[in-house]
N, C-alpha and C positions, 0 to 999 in steps of 0.2 A: 419612821425610823430616824433617829438622830444621826448627825454626821459621825459622831464618835463611835456609834454602834455599827456603822457600815463596814464592809470589808475594805482593806487597804492594800494598795499595790504600789510598789516602788519600781519604776522602770528606768534603767540607765543605759544609754547608748554609748558605745566606745567607737566613734566613727572611724572607719578605715582599718579596724583591727583584723588582721589576717588570721583565720581560724587555725591553720597549721602552726603558726608561731605562738599563738595563745596556748594551744594545747601543749606545745613543747615547754613553754615557760611554766605552765601549771604543773605538769608532770615533774619538772625540775625544781619545784618549790619556790620559784621566783615570784609567783602571784598567789600568796596564801589566802587572800580574801576570796578570790574566784575559786580556788581549790576547795575551800570550806563550803561555798555555795554548791559546788558541783557534787560534793559528797552527800548532800541532802537534796539534790535536785537532778535535773535532766539536761543533757547536752543535745543540741539539735542543729541541723543545717538551715541556712536561710538562703536558698538559691533565687536568682532572678532569671526570668526568661532572657534569651539571647538578645532580643530587641529592646530590652530595658537597659539603655546605656547609663553610664555613670551618673550623670546629672538627673536621671529620672528616678533613682531608687528612693530618695526621700519623699518626693511628691507621691510616689506610688504607695509607700508606707503610710503617709499622712492621710491620704484620701481613701486607701483601700481599693483603688481603681487603677486600671492599666493606663499607660501613657497615651493610648489612643483616645481616652476620655479626658484625662487632665491636660494633655497637650504639651508637657514640659520634657525637653530632652537636653537643653543646654542653657547656660547663663546668658547667651546672646541668641535668642530665638529668631527665626525667619518670619516675616510678615508678608504674605502673598499680596495683600491689598496695597502695600506701599513699596514692595520689591526691595526691602531692606531689612536690616536687623536692628534691634535695640536691646538695652539691658533688661533682664528679666524682672517682671513684677508678678508676685505670687498671691496677691490679695484675692484672686478669684478662687483659690483652693478652699474647699470645705473639709476641715480636719475631722477625723472620727471622734475626737473628744468633744466636739460641739454638741452632739446628741447626748453624750454622757452628762455634760453640764446642764443641759435643759431637762434632763431626767432627775436632777437633784444631786448628782455626785459633785463633790468639791474637787476641782481639777487644778493642778499646778503644772505649768509648762515653762521650761527654761531652755532657750537656745536650741530648739529642735530645728535642724537645717531646713530651709525653704518655708518654714512656717512664719506667719505674721500674727501680730496681736489683733484679735477681732472683738475684744471687749465682751467676753462671755460673762453671764451672771454667775456668781458663786465660784469665780475662778481667779487664779493668779497666773498672769501671762507675762513672760519676758522674752523678747526677741532682739537679736542684734547686739547683745552685750559682749560676747566673746566668740563670734562665729567665724568659721573658716572662709565661707563664701563671700562675706561682706555684701550681702543683699540689702542690708539696711544702712542708711546713712548715719543713723545714730540709734542708740538703744530705744526700744519701744516697751512701755510698761503699762500693765493694767492690774489692779486699779491704780490711778495716778498717785495715790498715797505711798505706793511702793517705791516711787522715785527716790525718796529720801533714803530708804534702806539701801538701794542700789548705789547711790552716790556716796553716802557716809559709811555704810557698812562694808560693801564689797569693793568699792573703788573702781577704777578703770581696768579692764582686762588688757594684758600686753598686746593683744591683737588690735586694740583700738588706737594704738599710738603709732601706727605705720606698719608696713609689711615686715613680717618676721621671715627673713629670707637669707639665702646664701648664694654665692656665685656658682656653686657646683661642688662635686666631690673633693676638689683640691682646696677648697676654702675652709681651712681649719678654724679661723677666727669667726667666720660667718656661721659655721655649723655649731661652734661653741655657744654663740649667742642664741641660736635657735633652741638649743637644748635648755639653756638657762631660762629663756622667756617661756617656753612651753611648760617647764617644771613649775615656774611661778604661776602661770595661768591655771594649771591643773589644781594647785593648792588653793588659789582664789576661788575657783569654781566649786571645789569641794566645800569650802567654808560658806559660800553663798547658799549652796544646796542645804547644808546642815542648818543654817539660820532660817531658811524658808520652812524647813520641816519642823523646826522647834517653835516658830512664831505663828504658824497657820495650821489649821486642821484640814488635811487633804485626804481624799479617798484614793486619788490617783496622782502621783507625782512622776512626771516624765521629763527627764533632762538628759543632755548629751554632752560628753567630753569630746571636744574637737581638737584638743592639743595633740593627741596621738596621731590623728589623721594628718594634721599639718606637718608634723615632724617626720612621719613615715615617707612622705613624698621626697624629702630631702636627705634622709638618713638611711634609706632602705639598703643601700649597698653595704652598710656596716653590719647587717645581720643576715644577709642573703648571699651565700657563697656562689650563687648562680650569676650574680652581677659581676661584669668584668672589672669593675673598680674595687671589688671586695679585697682581693689580695694586694693589688698594686698600691692602693691608697689607704684603705681602712686599717690595714695592719700597722701602719705607721702613725696613726692618730693618737693623740693623748687620751687618757682614760675618759675624760669628760665627753669626748666625741665618740670614741669606740664603744662605750657603754651607755651613750646618751639615750638612745631609743629605749633600751631596756629600763633605764632609770625613769623615763617618762611614764612608761606603762606601769612600773612599780609604784609610782606616785599616784596614778589613777587607781590602782588596786588598793592602796592605803586609804584613799578617800572613800572608795566604795565600802571598804570594811567599816569605817566610821559611820557611814550612813546606814548600812545594814544593821549595825548594833543599835543605832538610835531608833529605828522603826520597830525593832523587836522581832522575835521568831514567828509571831502570828501573821506578819505581813508577807504577802506574796511578793517575790523579788524576780524581776526579769532583767538580765544583763544581755545586751545584744549588739551585733554589728550587722549592717546591711550589705557591706562590701568588704572585700579583702584587699590584699596588696601583693604585687609581684615585681620582679626586677624589670627595669625600664631604662632605655637609653635615649629616647627622643620621640617627638611627635612627627610622624611622616607628613610631608607637605607636597607630595608628588601629584595629587589629583588636579590641581589647577593647571600646572604646565602640561600634564597629560591630556586633559580635556581640550586645551588650546591646540596642542599638536595634532589631535585627532579631528579637529573641526567641530567639536561638540560645544565649545564655549569660545566667545570672542570678546575682547576688551576694546572699548571705543578708542579710536585714534585720538591723538591729542586735540586735533582741530574740531572733533565732534563732541568733545567733553565740555560740560558747563564749567564756569569758573569755580564753583564749589567742588566739582569733581576733580578738577586739576589741582586745587589746593589740597584736597584729601590725598590724592595720589602722591604729590610732592612730599607731604607731611609723613605719609607712610614710608616712603623711600628713605627719608632722613632717619626715622626711627630704626629701620632695619640696619642702617650702616653706622649707628652710634656705637662707640666702643663699649664693650661689656661692662667696664668699670663705671661708665656714666649711667648705663641702664640700671645697674645695681643701686647706685646712689639715688636715682630717681624713684625706683620702686620702694626703697626704704623710707624716703622722706615725703613723697608726694601724698596729698590727701586723697581720700576715696573719690571725691567729686572730680578732682583734677585727673585722676587715672581714667575715670570713665570718659571724660571729655577727650582725653588723648587716645584712648583705645578705639573709640567708636569709628573715627574716620578711616582707619585702616582695616576694619573687619572684613570688608568686601571690596573687591576690585570694581572698577567702573565698567561692568559688563555691558556689551551691546545686546540688549534683550531681544532685539529684532532678529538676531541670528543665533542666540545661545539656546541650546536644547537642554543641556545638563550642566550643573555647577556644584562645587563643593560648598558646604556650609561650615561656619566656624565651629570647631570642636576641639576638645583637649586630649582625647584618647583614641577612640574609634573614629573612623571617617564617616561623615554624613553627606549624602548626595540628594539634591533636589532636582526634579525635572521641571522645566519651564512650560507647564501645562496650560493650554488655553482653557479659559473658564474657571480656573483656580487661581493662577497668577494673573495679576492685573495686566501684565504685558506678555502673557503666555503665547508661545508659537507652536508648541507641539499639539497636534490634533489628538483629542481624547481617544479616537479610534486606533491610534498608533501607540498608545501608552504601554500596553502589555508587550507588544513587539519590541519597543525601545528598551523596556526594562530587561527583557531577555538578552538583548544585544549588549547592553552595558554590563550585565552580570557575567556574560561569557567573556567579555573583554577583561574585566577585573580578575576573574579566576585564572586567566591565561597569562597574566603579567608575571614576568620573571626578571630577576636581576641579570647583569651581564654574565655572571658565573652559573646561571641557570636555576637559582633558588627561587621558589615561589614567593610572591609578595603578599598576597591576600590569603588569610587563613580561612575566612568565611565571608560570604556576601549575602546579606539578608535583605530581601525585598519585603517591605512592610506590608504591602497589599496582600502578598502571598502568606506572610507569617500570621496576619490577623484575619485572613479569610474575607477581606472586604475590598473596597475600591481604593483609589488613590487617597492617601491621608491628607487631611487639610493642614494640620499644624506640624505633624512629624515629617522627618525626611522620607524620601521614597526608598532610600537604601541606607543601610548601616554596614560598614566594612570593618571586619576584625582583621588586624594586620598580623603577619608573621614578624618575628624579630628582625628578619632581613630588611624589612621596610624601614627600620630606624637606622640603617647604615648611614655613615656620614663621610662622603656623600652617597646617596642612593643613585645607582646608575642602572637604568632599564635596558634590557636587551632590545626590545622593540615596543614602541618607537625609542630611538636612542636618545633619551633625555636624562637630565641629572637634576636632583633636588637635594637640598640640605635640610635635615630635621630641625624642628624648633624644640624649645623646652629642654635643652640638654642639661640644665641644672638639676632636673628632677630625676632621681634614681629609682623611684618607686611609682607604680601606676596601679590603678584599681583592677581587681578581678570581680566577677559577678556573683560571688558567694560569700556570705557572712555566716554567723553562728548565733545561737542563743543558749543561755543557761537559765533555767526556770526552777525556782524553789518556792514551794514544794513541788514534787512531781504531781501533775494533774491526775486526778482519779486514783490516787494512791500510788500505783506502780506503773500504770500505762501512760506513756508519754509519746508524743509525735517525734519521730526522728528527723523530720524535715517539715518546715513551714515556709511557704513562699513569701516573698517580701510583701506582696499585696494582702496577705492573710495574717501577717504576724500580729497586727493590732488586736486580732480576735482573742489571742491569749490573754491580753489585758482586760478586754471587755468581759470575757467569760469568767475571769478571776473575780472581777468586781460583782458579777451578777450571780455567782455560784451560790 
């Protein structure tokens, strides 16, 4: 069968699109392209298991496997063999489209988060052109001849010129710039997608808009009345900011409409989001001081630290005490490589591993905890025979945490070994903690032990939820359509459409 005679599928991700907001805007006529697709298609939920944390959703979709198998949970994963973290490398992931390409399907991939270029036959692959996560130091392209199209036809995406950022809800100029650059990025992405579709013959084209995701983190308070900043700040914004997030989604919708028209009514279309968004006021940082206060973790005394550890500690302290205005300038102007070199030294304290039983891992939303388990960690101290008993004690401790006014701090505490029905995980955390909103108080003061911590990431007003959505046109099997497809199974809608 020739390539042109094969079935065609257009799959477009809108990363971070909140299902409730999208339905509200569709029903209100703000997103006419999605509305038209929905009139001839099906709407469904894309839930993630509770232990699939934010950074794991895309690897789970890409591989069709659970985090226990692909091992990714954060951009700075823990390495038990070196007792340290390093920036994520995803080259080990095997994407579901690899088999499709080897089966003769022409595949096009553009900026799918966490996916790398692997040089597939009969495929167009672009990664790191305008990604939110900045996993790639520079755009990766296959075949190499496409580099000219990317350079001369698409140009550089706004995300490639430095961080698109704002100081917080009060920064009108910064938020205006975020809106402007995300709008420009969505237009550029749509133009690149249209050109790839017109100049190549593809059976599956999978591409992701990251602009809405990026903007939602910073502008969520402008659309969500549940956020404390909504009335106090958003109401006084100029229209470019107050309507900015809506305009970005409307631009994405316009680009989707152009692409759907270009591929024609005979092409199967899947629009999807793997995660949503909710109001957010900060990232809790209570676990490190809590574990130290309870004698579960110890930091080396100055005299016991190596010179590199002392330097990292001093550097981390300097970063924490820099004025916010200097931090903002740095994040806007510093290169990706410089940011990685600056971030890494402060990711983990200089723990005394000979006495540390449990410690928090770097994370952006939920909390992740690792036990210093002998036989798994290179410097482990916890006897494997005490693993389950220690897990139960830490879970009890976290569930009983309360603020000074008696509000619970942890919404849920997930023990990975229990959730997956196995033993201690090798790559994943031992615990994932879902916080109550009270955990983001500034400052957070615990009732017992009486310790205080200030949240990080206060500039972000939106944080992810564990449920996305899909719109599939046409309805599979005529009228029967699944009303829910798990994140690890969503790719099967694409595969089944190609092979139907």
